[in-house]
N, CA, C and O atoms as a Tripos MOL2 file, in Angstrom:
@<TRIPOS>MOLECULE
protein
  272   271    68     0     0
PROTEIN
NO_CHARGES

@<TRIPOS>ATOM
      1 N           0.8320   -1.2030    0.0000 N.3       1 LEU1
      2 CA          0.0000    0.0000    0.0000 C.3       1 LEU1
      3 C           0.8660    1.2540    0.0000 C.2       1 LEU1
      4 O           0.5610    2.2230   -0.6950 O.2       1 LEU1
      5 N           1.9440    1.2360    0.7770 N.am      2 ALA2
      6 CA          2.8210    2.4020    0.8330 C.3       2 ALA2
      7 C           3.5190    2.6590   -0.4970 C.2       2 ALA2
      8 O           4.0190    3.7600   -0.7260 O.2       2 ALA2
      9 N           3.5610    1.6770   -1.3610 N.am      3 LEU3
     10 CA          4.1990    1.8450   -2.6640 C.3       3 LEU3
     11 C           3.3870    2.7300   -3.5950 C.2       3 LEU3
     12 O           3.9330    3.2580   -4.5630 O.2       3 LEU3
     13 N           2.0980    2.9060   -3.3280 N.am      4 TYR4
     14 CA          1.2060    3.6130   -4.2380 C.3       4 TYR4
     15 C           0.7110    4.9190   -3.6370 C.2       4 TYR4
     16 O          -0.4830    5.2150   -3.6700 O.2       4 TYR4
     17 N           1.6350    5.6970   -3.0880 N.am      5 THR5
     18 CA          1.2430    6.9370   -2.4200 C.3       5 THR5
     19 C           0.7200    7.9830   -3.3930 C.2       5 THR5
     20 O           0.0270    8.9120   -2.9760 O.2       5 THR5
     21 N           1.0360    7.8550   -4.6860 N.am      6 ASP6
     22 CA          0.5410    8.8190   -5.6610 C.3       6 ASP6
     23 C          -0.8250    8.4280   -6.2220 C.2       6 ASP6
     24 O          -1.4240    9.1860   -6.9850 O.2       6 ASP6
     25 N          -1.3150    7.2530   -5.8490 N.am      7 THR7
     26 CA         -2.6140    6.7870   -6.3340 C.3       7 THR7
     27 C          -3.4940    6.4320   -5.1480 C.2       7 THR7
     28 O          -3.1700    5.5450   -4.3590 O.2       7 THR7
     29 N          -4.6020    7.1330   -5.0360 N.am      8 ALA8
     30 CA         -5.5770    6.8410   -3.9860 C.3       8 ALA8
     31 C          -6.9630    6.9820   -4.5900 C.2       8 ALA8
     32 O          -7.1550    7.6490   -5.6060 O.2       8 ALA8
     33 N          -7.9050    6.3490   -3.9520 N.am      9 LEU9
     34 CA         -9.2920    6.3880   -4.3980 C.3       9 LEU9
     35 C         -10.0850    7.3440   -3.5200 C.2       9 LEU9
     36 O          -9.7070    7.6200   -2.3810 O.2       9 LEU9
     37 N         -11.1910    7.8450   -4.0640 N.am     10 THR10
     38 CA        -12.1210    8.6350   -3.2700 C.3      10 THR10
     39 C         -13.4790    7.9370   -3.3000 C.2      10 THR10
     40 O         -13.7710    7.1600   -4.2080 O.2      10 THR10
     41 N         -14.2870    8.2210   -2.3140 N.am     11 ALA11
     42 CA        -15.5740    7.5350   -2.1720 C.3      11 ALA11
     43 C         -16.5330    7.8220   -3.3260 C.2      11 ALA11
     44 O         -17.4650    7.0510   -3.5560 O.2      11 ALA11
     45 N         -16.3220    8.9040   -4.0440 N.am     12 ASP12
     46 CA        -17.2500    9.2580   -5.1200 C.3      12 ASP12
     47 C         -16.8130    8.7840   -6.5060 C.2      12 ASP12
     48 O         -17.4630    9.1130   -7.4980 O.2      12 ASP12
     49 N         -15.7340    8.0250   -6.5910 N.am     13 GLN13
     50 CA        -15.2760    7.5420   -7.8940 C.3      13 GLN13
     51 C         -16.1690    6.4270   -8.4260 C.2      13 GLN13
     52 O         -16.7300    5.6360   -7.6680 O.2      13 GLN13
     53 N         -16.2840    6.3870   -9.7460 N.am     14 SER14
     54 CA        -17.0630    5.3230  -10.3890 C.3      14 SER14
     55 C         -16.2690    4.0210  -10.3720 C.2      14 SER14
     56 O         -15.0520    4.0270  -10.1870 O.2      14 SER14
     57 N         -16.9630    2.9160  -10.5650 N.am     15 ILE15
     58 CA        -16.2890    1.6190  -10.6090 C.3      15 ILE15
     59 C         -15.3030    1.5800  -11.7690 C.2      15 ILE15
     60 O         -14.2580    0.9370  -11.6700 O.2      15 ILE15
     61 N         -15.6200    2.2540  -12.8600 N.am     16 LYS16
     62 CA        -14.7090    2.3070  -14.0090 C.3      16 LYS16
     63 C         -13.3970    2.9880  -13.6200 C.2      16 LYS16
     64 O         -12.3190    2.5060  -13.9680 O.2      16 LYS16
     65 N         -13.4850    4.0980  -12.9050 N.am     17 GLU17
     66 CA        -12.2830    4.8030  -12.4470 C.3      17 GLU17
     67 C         -11.4980    3.9650  -11.4500 C.2      17 GLU17
     68 O         -10.2680    3.9320  -11.4920 O.2      17 GLU17
     69 N         -12.2030    3.2910  -10.5570 N.am     18 VAL18
     70 CA        -11.5580    2.4450   -9.5490 C.3      18 VAL18
     71 C         -10.7890    1.3160  -10.2180 C.2      18 VAL18
     72 O          -9.6290    1.0720   -9.8870 O.2      18 VAL18
     73 N         -11.4240    0.6290  -11.1510 N.am     19 MET19
     74 CA        -10.7640   -0.4970  -11.8110 C.3      19 MET19
     75 C          -9.5980   -0.0170  -12.6730 C.2      19 MET19
     76 O          -8.5970   -0.7220  -12.8020 O.2      19 MET19
     77 N          -9.7140    1.1570  -13.2540 N.am     20 ARG20
     78 CA         -8.6060    1.7330  -14.0210 C.3      20 ARG20
     79 C          -7.4080    1.9970  -13.1000 C.2      20 ARG20
     80 O          -6.2650    1.7610  -13.4930 O.2      20 ARG20
     81 N          -7.6610    2.4820  -11.8860 N.am     21 ALA21
     82 CA         -6.5760    2.7280  -10.9290 C.3      21 ALA21
     83 C          -5.8870    1.4220  -10.5440 C.2      21 ALA21
     84 O          -4.6600    1.3660  -10.4610 O.2      21 ALA21
     85 N          -6.6760    0.3710  -10.3090 N.am     22 PHE22
     86 CA         -6.0730   -0.9260   -9.9950 C.3      22 PHE22
     87 C          -5.2440   -1.4330  -11.1680 C.2      22 PHE22
     88 O          -4.1510   -1.9650  -10.9730 O.2      22 PHE22
     89 N          -5.7500   -1.2740  -12.3720 N.am     23 ASP23
     90 CA         -5.0320   -1.7270  -13.5640 C.3      23 ASP23
     91 C          -3.7300   -0.9550  -13.7420 C.2      23 ASP23
     92 O          -2.6930   -1.5380  -14.0580 O.2      23 ASP23
     93 N          -3.7870    0.3440  -13.5410 N.am     24 HIS24
     94 CA         -2.6150    1.2080  -13.7150 C.3      24 HIS24
     95 C          -1.5120    0.8820  -12.7050 C.2      24 HIS24
     96 O          -0.3350    0.8260  -13.0630 O.2      24 HIS24
     97 N          -1.8900    0.6720  -11.4590 N.am     25 THR25
     98 CA         -0.8940    0.4520  -10.4070 C.3      25 THR25
     99 C          -0.4960   -1.0090  -10.2360 C.2      25 THR25
    100 O           0.5600   -1.3090   -9.6780 O.2      25 THR25
    101 N          -1.3400   -1.9140  -10.7150 N.am     26 GLN26
    102 CA         -1.1440   -3.3520  -10.4870 C.3      26 GLN26
    103 C          -1.1520   -3.6800   -8.9890 C.2      26 GLN26
    104 O          -0.5930   -4.6920   -8.5640 O.2      26 GLN26
    105 N          -1.7910   -2.8130   -8.1970 N.am     27 ALA27
    106 CA         -1.9000   -3.0130   -6.7520 C.3      27 ALA27
    107 C          -3.0580   -3.9510   -6.4460 C.2      27 ALA27
    108 O          -4.0290   -4.0160   -7.1990 O.2      27 ALA27
    109 N          -2.9530   -4.6710   -5.3450 N.am     28 ASP28
    110 CA         -4.0500   -5.5090   -4.8750 C.3      28 ASP28
    111 C          -5.0060   -4.7170   -3.9920 C.2      28 ASP28
    112 O          -6.1880   -5.0480   -3.8940 O.2      28 ASP28
    113 N          -4.4910   -3.6660   -3.3480 N.am     29 GLU29
    114 CA         -5.2860   -2.8200   -2.4610 C.3      29 GLU29
    115 C          -4.8680   -1.3740   -2.6620 C.2      29 GLU29
    116 O          -3.7040   -1.0820   -2.9340 O.2      29 GLU29
    117 N          -5.8340   -0.4700   -2.5260 N.am     30 LEU30
    118 CA         -5.5550    0.9640   -2.5890 C.3      30 LEU30
    119 C          -6.2900    1.6670   -1.4540 C.2      30 LEU30
    120 O          -7.3520    1.2300   -1.0120 O.2      30 LEU30
    121 N          -5.6960    2.7660   -0.9960 N.am     31 ALA31
    122 CA         -6.3110    3.5630    0.0580 C.3      31 ALA31
    123 C          -7.4760    4.3650   -0.5070 C.2      31 ALA31
    124 O          -7.4510    4.8040   -1.6560 O.2      31 ALA31
    125 N          -8.4870    4.5440    0.3190 N.am     32 VAL32
    126 CA         -9.6070    5.4400    0.0090 C.3      32 VAL32
    127 C          -9.4260    6.6470    0.9200 C.2      32 VAL32
    128 O          -9.3090    6.5030    2.1370 O.2      32 VAL32
    129 N          -9.4020    7.8470    0.3220 N.am     33 ILE33
    130 CA         -9.1320    9.0570    1.0930 C.3      33 ILE33
    131 C         -10.3140   10.0200    1.0480 C.2      33 ILE33
    132 O         -11.1610    9.9550    0.1560 O.2      33 ILE33
    133 N         -10.3470   10.9200    2.0410 N.am     34 ASP34
    134 CA        -11.3830   11.9500    2.0690 C.3      34 ASP34
    135 C         -10.8350   13.2410    1.4570 C.2      34 ASP34
    136 O          -9.7380   13.2470    0.8990 O.2      34 ASP34
    137 N         -11.5860   14.3170    1.5600 N.am     35 ALA35
    138 CA        -11.1940   15.5980    0.9590 C.3      35 ALA35
    139 C          -9.9130   16.1630    1.5630 C.2      35 ALA35
    140 O          -9.2250   16.9540    0.9180 O.2      35 ALA35
    141 N          -9.5840   15.7670    2.7890 N.am     36 ASN36
    142 CA         -8.3610   16.2240    3.4520 C.3      36 ASN36
    143 C          -7.1890   15.2850    3.2160 C.2      36 ASN36
    144 O          -6.1350   15.4320    3.8350 O.2      36 ASN36
    145 N          -7.3710   14.3180    2.3190 N.am     37 ARG37
    146 CA         -6.3700   13.3020    1.9920 C.3      37 ARG37
    147 C          -6.0530   12.3910    3.1810 C.2      37 ARG37
    148 O          -4.9660   11.8190    3.2630 O.2      37 ARG37
    149 N          -7.0020   12.2670    4.0890 N.am     38 GLU38
    150 CA         -6.8860   11.3320    5.2020 C.3      38 GLU38
    151 C          -7.4290    9.9850    4.7490 C.2      38 GLU38
    152 O          -8.4610    9.9210    4.0810 O.2      38 GLU38
    153 N          -6.7480    8.9280    5.1050 N.am     39 VAL39
    154 CA         -7.2040    7.5890    4.7340 C.3      39 VAL39
    155 C          -8.4510    7.2460    5.5390 C.2      39 VAL39
    156 O          -8.4510    7.3030    6.7690 O.2      39 VAL39
    157 N          -9.5180    6.8880    4.8190 N.am     40 ILE40
    158 CA        -10.7660    6.5060    5.4820 C.3      40 ILE40
    159 C         -11.0790    5.0290    5.2700 C.2      40 ILE40
    160 O         -12.0440    4.5010    5.8230 O.2      40 ILE40
    161 N         -10.2550    4.3740    4.4670 N.am     41 GLY41
    162 CA        -10.4720    2.9520    4.2410 C.3      41 GLY41
    163 C          -9.4890    2.3850    3.2390 C.2      41 GLY41
    164 O          -8.6710    3.0970    2.6580 O.2      41 GLY41
    165 N          -9.5960    1.0910    3.0590 N.am     42 ILE42
    166 CA         -8.7790    0.3530    2.1010 C.3      42 ILE42
    167 C          -9.7410   -0.4540    1.2360 C.2      42 ILE42
    168 O         -10.6760   -1.0680    1.7510 O.2      42 ILE42
    169 N          -9.5150   -0.4550   -0.0670 N.am     43 LEU43
    170 CA        -10.3330   -1.2440   -0.9770 C.3      43 LEU43
    171 C          -9.4340   -2.2170   -1.7150 C.2      43 LEU43
    172 O          -8.4020   -1.8330   -2.2660 O.2      43 LEU43
    173 N          -9.8320   -3.4720   -1.7200 N.am     44 SER44
    174 CA         -9.0700   -4.4630   -2.4800 C.3      44 SER44
    175 C          -9.6970   -4.6230   -3.8590 C.2      44 SER44
    176 O         -10.9030   -4.4500   -4.0350 O.2      44 SER44
    177 N          -8.8610   -4.9530   -4.8230 N.am     45 GLU45
    178 CA         -9.3530   -5.1820   -6.1770 C.3      45 GLU45
    179 C         -10.3100   -6.3660   -6.1900 C.2      45 GLU45
    180 O         -11.3170   -6.3460   -6.8990 O.2      45 GLU45
    181 N         -10.0020   -7.3960   -5.4110 N.am     46 ALA46
    182 CA        -10.8570   -8.5860   -5.3620 C.3      46 ALA46
    183 C         -12.2520   -8.2290   -4.8500 C.2      46 ALA46
    184 O         -13.2480   -8.6870   -5.4090 O.2      46 ALA46
    185 N         -12.3340   -7.4210   -3.7980 N.am     47 TYR47
    186 CA        -13.6300   -7.0340   -3.2470 C.3      47 TYR47
    187 C         -14.4130   -6.1850   -4.2530 C.2      47 TYR47
    188 O         -15.6020   -6.4160   -4.4700 O.2      47 TYR47
    189 N         -13.7460   -5.2070   -4.8640 N.am     48 ALA48
    190 CA        -14.4260   -4.3420   -5.8350 C.3      48 ALA48
    191 C         -14.9580   -5.1590   -7.0060 C.2      48 ALA48
    192 O         -16.0830   -4.9450   -7.4590 O.2      48 ALA48
    193 N         -14.1560   -6.0850   -7.4900 N.am     49 THR49
    194 CA        -14.5650   -6.9300   -8.6140 C.3      49 THR49
    195 C         -15.7440   -7.8150   -8.2300 C.2      49 THR49
    196 O         -16.6960   -7.9550   -8.9980 O.2      49 THR49
    197 N         -15.6800   -8.4090   -7.0460 N.am     50 ARG50
    198 CA        -16.7580   -9.2920   -6.5820 C.3      50 ARG50
    199 C         -18.0700   -8.5290   -6.4120 C.2      50 ARG50
    200 O         -19.1210   -8.9940   -6.8520 O.2      50 ARG50
    201 N         -18.0100   -7.3640   -5.7780 N.am     51 ARG51
    202 CA        -19.2290   -6.5750   -5.5550 C.3      51 ARG51
    203 C         -19.8230   -6.0810   -6.8710 C.2      51 ARG51
    204 O         -21.0440   -6.0450   -7.0280 O.2      51 ARG51
    205 N         -18.9710   -5.7030   -7.8110 N.am     52 TYR52
    206 CA        -19.4500   -5.2590   -9.1170 C.3      52 TYR52
    207 C         -20.1640   -6.4040   -9.8250 C.2      52 TYR52
    208 O         -21.2380   -6.2140  -10.3950 O.2      52 TYR52
    209 N         -19.5700   -7.5850   -9.7860 N.am     53 ALA53
    210 CA        -20.1860   -8.7620  -10.4140 C.3      53 ALA53
    211 C         -21.5230   -9.0890   -9.7530 C.2      53 ALA53
    212 O         -22.4800   -9.4460  -10.4390 O.2      53 ALA53
    213 N         -21.5960   -8.9680   -8.4240 N.am     54 GLU54
    214 CA        -22.8490   -9.2330   -7.7100 C.3      54 GLU54
    215 C         -23.9340   -8.2520   -8.1360 C.2      54 GLU54
    216 O         -25.0820   -8.6480   -8.3410 O.2      54 GLU54
    217 N         -23.5800   -6.9770   -8.2710 N.am     55 GLU55
    218 CA        -24.5620   -5.9660   -8.6750 C.3      55 GLU55
    219 C         -25.0100   -6.1780  -10.1180 C.2      55 GLU55
    220 O         -26.1840   -5.9870  -10.4350 O.2      55 GLU55
    221 N         -24.0850   -6.5710  -10.9950 N.am     56 LEU56
    222 CA        -24.4700   -6.8830  -12.3760 C.3      56 LEU56
    223 C         -25.4350   -8.0580  -12.4150 C.2      56 LEU56
    224 O         -26.4210   -8.0350  -13.1530 O.2      56 LEU56
    225 N         -25.1510   -9.0840  -11.6230 N.am     57 ASP57
    226 CA        -26.0160  -10.2600  -11.5800 C.3      57 ASP57
    227 C         -27.3950   -9.8980  -11.0250 C.2      57 ASP57
    228 O         -28.4160  -10.3660  -11.5290 O.2      57 ASP57
    229 N         -27.4150   -9.0680   -9.9930 N.am     58 LYS58
    230 CA        -28.6860   -8.6250   -9.4050 C.3      58 LYS58
    231 C         -29.5110   -7.8560  -10.4390 C.2      58 LYS58
    232 O         -30.7130   -8.0850  -10.5660 O.2      58 LYS58
    233 N         -28.8720   -6.9480  -11.1760 N.am     59 ALA59
    234 CA        -29.5780   -6.1770  -12.2000 C.3      59 ALA59
    235 C         -30.0970   -7.0940  -13.3050 C.2      59 ALA59
    236 O         -31.2110   -6.9020  -13.7940 O.2      59 ALA59
    237 N         -29.3080   -8.0790  -13.7010 N.am     60 ARG60
    238 CA        -29.7330   -9.0250  -14.7320 C.3      60 ARG60
    239 C         -30.9510   -9.8080  -14.2630 C.2      60 ARG60
    240 O         -31.9000  -10.0000  -15.0240 O.2      60 ARG60
    241 N         -30.9280  -10.2670  -12.9950 N.am     61 ARG61
    242 CA        -32.0660  -11.0230  -12.4520 C.3      61 ARG61
    243 C         -33.3230  -10.1590  -12.4100 C.2      61 ARG61
    244 O         -34.4160  -10.6380  -12.7130 O.2      61 ARG61
    245 N         -33.1740   -8.8970  -12.0380 N.am     62 GLU62
    246 CA        -34.3310   -8.0000  -11.9920 C.3      62 GLU62
    247 C         -34.9060   -7.7750  -13.3890 C.2      62 GLU62
    248 O         -36.1250   -7.7330  -13.5610 O.2      62 GLU62
    249 N         -34.0420   -7.6320  -14.3750 N.am     63 LEU63
    250 CA        -34.4980   -7.4180  -15.7560 C.3      63 LEU63
    251 C         -35.1970   -8.6400  -16.3320 C.2      63 LEU63
    252 O         -36.1590   -8.5120  -17.0910 O.2      63 LEU63
    253 N         -34.7160   -9.8220  -15.9740 N.am     64 THR64
    254 CA        -35.2870  -11.0500  -16.5350 C.3      64 THR64
    255 C         -36.3880  -11.6270  -15.6660 C.2      64 THR64
    256 O         -37.0350  -12.5990  -16.0540 O.2      64 THR64
    257 N         -36.6110  -11.0390  -14.4880 N.am     65 GLY65
    258 CA        -37.6590  -11.5240  -13.6040 C.3      65 GLY65
    259 C         -37.2970  -12.7760  -12.8390 C.2      65 GLY65
    260 O         -38.1710  -13.4380  -12.2790 O.2      65 GLY65
    261 N         -36.0120  -13.1090  -12.8080 N.am     66 GLU66
    262 CA        -35.5760  -14.2840  -12.0490 C.3      66 GLU66
    263 C         -35.6510  -13.9970  -10.5580 C.2      66 GLU66
    264 O         -35.4020  -12.8760  -10.1150 O.2      66 GLU66
    265 N         -35.9960  -15.0190   -9.7940 N.am     67 ALA67
    266 CA        -35.9850  -14.8980   -8.3350 C.3      67 ALA67
    267 C         -34.5520  -15.0470   -7.8650 C.2      67 ALA67
    268 O         -33.7610  -15.7500   -8.4930 O.2      67 ALA67
    269 N         -34.2200  -14.4050   -6.7890 N.am     68 GLY68
    270 CA        -32.8590  -14.5660   -6.3030 C.3      68 GLY68
    271 C         -32.7190  -13.9690   -4.9960 C.2      68 GLY68
    272 O         -31.6340  -14.0030   -4.4160 O.2      68 GLY68
@<TRIPOS>BOND
     1     1     2 1
     2     2     3 1
     3     3     4 2
     4     3     5 am
     5     5     6 1
     6     6     7 1
     7     7     8 2
     8     7     9 am
     9     9    10 1
    10    10    11 1
    11    11    12 2
    12    11    13 am
    13    13    14 1
    14    14    15 1
    15    15    16 2
    16    15    17 am
    17    17    18 1
    18    18    19 1
    19    19    20 2
    20    19    21 am
    21    21    22 1
    22    22    23 1
    23    23    24 2
    24    23    25 am
    25    25    26 1
    26    26    27 1
    27    27    28 2
    28    27    29 am
    29    29    30 1
    30    30    31 1
    31    31    32 2
    32    31    33 am
    33    33    34 1
    34    34    35 1
    35    35    36 2
    36    35    37 am
    37    37    38 1
    38    38    39 1
    39    39    40 2
    40    39    41 am
    41    41    42 1
    42    42    43 1
    43    43    44 2
    44    43    45 am
    45    45    46 1
    46    46    47 1
    47    47    48 2
    48    47    49 am
    49    49    50 1
    50    50    51 1
    51    51    52 2
    52    51    53 am
    53    53    54 1
    54    54    55 1
    55    55    56 2
    56    55    57 am
    57    57    58 1
    58    58    59 1
    59    59    60 2
    60    59    61 am
    61    61    62 1
    62    62    63 1
    63    63    64 2
    64    63    65 am
    65    65    66 1
    66    66    67 1
    67    67    68 2
    68    67    69 am
    69    69    70 1
    70    70    71 1
    71    71    72 2
    72    71    73 am
    73    73    74 1
    74    74    75 1
    75    75    76 2
    76    75    77 am
    77    77    78 1
    78    78    79 1
    79    79    80 2
    80    79    81 am
    81    81    82 1
    82    82    83 1
    83    83    84 2
    84    83    85 am
    85    85    86 1
    86    86    87 1
    87    87    88 2
    88    87    89 am
    89    89    90 1
    90    90    91 1
    91    91    92 2
    92    91    93 am
    93    93    94 1
    94    94    95 1
    95    95    96 2
    96    95    97 am
    97    97    98 1
    98    98    99 1
    99    99   100 2
   100    99   101 am
   101   101   102 1
   102   102   103 1
   103   103   104 2
   104   103   105 am
   105   105   106 1
   106   106   107 1
   107   107   108 2
   108   107   109 am
   109   109   110 1
   110   110   111 1
   111   111   112 2
   112   111   113 am
   113   113   114 1
   114   114   115 1
   115   115   116 2
   116   115   117 am
   117   117   118 1
   118   118   119 1
   119   119   120 2
   120   119   121 am
   121   121   122 1
   122   122   123 1
   123   123   124 2
   124   123   125 am
   125   125   126 1
   126   126   127 1
   127   127   128 2
   128   127   129 am
   129   129   130 1
   130   130   131 1
   131   131   132 2
   132   131   133 am
   133   133   134 1
   134   134   135 1
   135   135   136 2
   136   135   137 am
   137   137   138 1
   138   138   139 1
   139   139   140 2
   140   139   141 am
   141   141   142 1
   142   142   143 1
   143   143   144 2
   144   143   145 am
   145   145   146 1
   146   146   147 1
   147   147   148 2
   148   147   149 am
   149   149   150 1
   150   150   151 1
   151   151   152 2
   152   151   153 am
   153   153   154 1
   154   154   155 1
   155   155   156 2
   156   155   157 am
   157   157   158 1
   158   158   159 1
   159   159   160 2
   160   159   161 am
   161   161   162 1
   162   162   163 1
   163   163   164 2
   164   163   165 am
   165   165   166 1
   166   166   167 1
   167   167   168 2
   168   167   169 am
   169   169   170 1
   170   170   171 1
   171   171   172 2
   172   171   173 am
   173   173   174 1
   174   174   175 1
   175   175   176 2
   176   175   177 am
   177   177   178 1
   178   178   179 1
   179   179   180 2
   180   179   181 am
   181   181   182 1
   182   182   183 1
   183   183   184 2
   184   183   185 am
   185   185   186 1
   186   186   187 1
   187   187   188 2
   188   187   189 am
   189   189   190 1
   190   190   191 1
   191   191   192 2
   192   191   193 am
   193   193   194 1
   194   194   195 1
   195   195   196 2
   196   195   197 am
   197   197   198 1
   198   198   199 1
   199   199   200 2
   200   199   201 am
   201   201   202 1
   202   202   203 1
   203   203   204 2
   204   203   205 am
   205   205   206 1
   206   206   207 1
   207   207   208 2
   208   207   209 am
   209   209   210 1
   210   210   211 1
   211   211   212 2
   212   211   213 am
   213   213   214 1
   214   214   215 1
   215   215   216 2
   216   215   217 am
   217   217   218 1
   218   218   219 1
   219   219   220 2
   220   219   221 am
   221   221   222 1
   222   222   223 1
   223   223   224 2
   224   223   225 am
   225   225   226 1
   226   226   227 1
   227   227   228 2
   228   227   229 am
   229   229   230 1
   230   230   231 1
   231   231   232 2
   232   231   233 am
   233   233   234 1
   234   234   235 1
   235   235   236 2
   236   235   237 am
   237   237   238 1
   238   238   239 1
   239   239   240 2
   240   239   241 am
   241   241   242 1
   242   242   243 1
   243   243   244 2
   244   243   245 am
   245   245   246 1
   246   246   247 1
   247   247   248 2
   248   247   249 am
   249   249   250 1
   250   250   251 1
   251   251   252 2
   252   251   253 am
   253   253   254 1
   254   254   255 1
   255   255   256 2
   256   255   257 am
   257   257   258 1
   258   258   259 1
   259   259   260 2
   260   259   261 am
   261   261   262 1
   262   262   263 1
   263   263   264 2
   264   263   265 am
   265   265   266 1
   266   266   267 1
   267   267   268 2
   268   267   269 am
   269   269   270 1
   270   270   271 1
   271   271   272 2
@<TRIPOS>SUBSTRUCTURE
     1 LEU1         2 RESIDUE 1 A LEU
     2 ALA2         6 RESIDUE 1 A ALA
     3 LEU3        10 RESIDUE 1 A LEU
     4 TYR4        14 RESIDUE 1 A TYR
     5 THR5        18 RESIDUE 1 A THR
     6 ASP6        22 RESIDUE 1 A ASP
     7 THR7        26 RESIDUE 1 A THR
     8 ALA8        30 RESIDUE 1 A ALA
     9 LEU9        34 RESIDUE 1 A LEU
    10 THR10       38 RESIDUE 1 A THR
    11 ALA11       42 RESIDUE 1 A ALA
    12 ASP12       46 RESIDUE 1 A ASP
    13 GLN13       50 RESIDUE 1 A GLN
    14 SER14       54 RESIDUE 1 A SER
    15 ILE15       58 RESIDUE 1 A ILE
    16 LYS16       62 RESIDUE 1 A LYS
    17 GLU17       66 RESIDUE 1 A GLU
    18 VAL18       70 RESIDUE 1 A VAL
    19 MET19       74 RESIDUE 1 A MET
    20 ARG20       78 RESIDUE 1 A ARG
    21 ALA21       82 RESIDUE 1 A ALA
    22 PHE22       86 RESIDUE 1 A PHE
    23 ASP23       90 RESIDUE 1 A ASP
    24 HIS24       94 RESIDUE 1 A HIS
    25 THR25       98 RESIDUE 1 A THR
    26 GLN26      102 RESIDUE 1 A GLN
    27 ALA27      106 RESIDUE 1 A ALA
    28 ASP28      110 RESIDUE 1 A ASP
    29 GLU29      114 RESIDUE 1 A GLU
    30 LEU30      118 RESIDUE 1 A LEU
    31 ALA31      122 RESIDUE 1 A ALA
    32 VAL32      126 RESIDUE 1 A VAL
    33 ILE33      130 RESIDUE 1 A ILE
    34 ASP34      134 RESIDUE 1 A ASP
    35 ALA35      138 RESIDUE 1 A ALA
    36 ASN36      142 RESIDUE 1 A ASN
    37 ARG37      146 RESIDUE 1 A ARG
    38 GLU38      150 RESIDUE 1 A GLU
    39 VAL39      154 RESIDUE 1 A VAL
    40 ILE40      158 RESIDUE 1 A ILE
    41 GLY41      162 RESIDUE 1 A GLY
    42 ILE42      166 RESIDUE 1 A ILE
    43 LEU43      170 RESIDUE 1 A LEU
    44 SER44      174 RESIDUE 1 A SER
    45 GLU45      178 RESIDUE 1 A GLU
    46 ALA46      182 RESIDUE 1 A ALA
    47 TYR47      186 RESIDUE 1 A TYR
    48 ALA48      190 RESIDUE 1 A ALA
    49 THR49      194 RESIDUE 1 A THR
    50 ARG50      198 RESIDUE 1 A ARG
    51 ARG51      202 RESIDUE 1 A ARG
    52 TYR52      206 RESIDUE 1 A TYR
    53 ALA53      210 RESIDUE 1 A ALA
    54 GLU54      214 RESIDUE 1 A GLU
    55 GLU55      218 RESIDUE 1 A GLU
    56 LEU56      222 RESIDUE 1 A LEU
    57 ASP57      226 RESIDUE 1 A ASP
    58 LYS58      230 RESIDUE 1 A LYS
    59 ALA59      234 RESIDUE 1 A ALA
    60 ARG60      238 RESIDUE 1 A ARG
    61 ARG61      242 RESIDUE 1 A ARG
    62 GLU62      246 RESIDUE 1 A GLU
    63 LEU63      250 RESIDUE 1 A LEU
    64 THR64      254 RESIDUE 1 A THR
    65 GLY65      258 RESIDUE 1 A GLY
    66 GLU66      262 RESIDUE 1 A GLU
    67 ALA67      266 RESIDUE 1 A ALA
    68 GLY68      270 RESIDUE 1 A GLY
């Protein structure tokens, strides 16, 4: 994490921006910072990817009327 001090995430970034940051840094985890550049959390690429996939699946089920 300390290796990527020039790259941090903010809570208002889109998933596209978040995944681009992970791709650019090749980091497994990145800090999430607030407006004062204070660390408010850590996000792992695995967690972001999993949650995105879950939301896509949920939206697909809602569109197709599948129970889930």
